[in-house]
Steps between C-alpha positions, in 0.01 A plus 500: 500500500647836393525789726224671308275203545557486871423876537180455289400213727552704812309792356206274414492341838523839673214640281283213586568545863407868470181399316402272787563784763291724272212251527532513880485874501190484273323285759637692799420856347129437510472250213623716230288366203695697224816367660370145457426566126860622454663211642294203353478402132144563372415131517686435834367290783484559883411201721505403856367220705200625697454803280451370135655538157455809286605536130571830333538861610121561564440177706832560700392865572144408593636254756722740658246773502262274688784397733568871574156540637584271802879553541573801724870476453748232388869456489662232272856381592626323185838323559736235381476544119604213294475590127586295192533671164413267212760441231311717276539797723137586448333306771568415858367332812553610852402403864475739798405455855197703634443627849189724492357709785151638446207659691178370332135588579275214576228434251239445771581820690706763312571697815720192625836490366729187525881513485594213269845343430543292191801323370560308175691464179470679171567310190505757214563503125638796316513619133739755358312757305593819316429683831710257701413205714139434586312233693334243291375328823517528872399204698490529880503181716378621839634260750398675817229755593434599859294757665710654783283783638170672452426874533223744446500769235874631449621847533766434237370466157660369168512853382694620808742216537863565432527239240233635280656601171177629341488832685 
């Protein structure tokens, strides 16, 4: 492998890592629907056990819009990337660990908010487009989900949280 090939490989891996972190910011910044459109290919897929499978920009955005109505705030910790670039240099796969902290309104009583911790593993596929790397699919295997605490209506909202990037 030439030096140029090695540098290109490292640049591709780093761009994919940054794409994954951008996905986390889309989630944590109030479910940024335009952000999701920008990081997925038009026929991309998002799937997670316990949540469903959604194909294409509109279905993915509809899901996250609905999810945003119950999530008060959320913080995704995405770690331990393992990325493999295909020989063609145009596709890739990646796995990442997930540790997600969220405050979620109960469906039965929306004034009650549960603090939930989820852990899992992302298995993603990527496609290199004219605009750079994009998700072809995100698949989340949620391995643990636990409610840790319950609170009444919060004083801190998604809009006022320090990690909200949509201000």
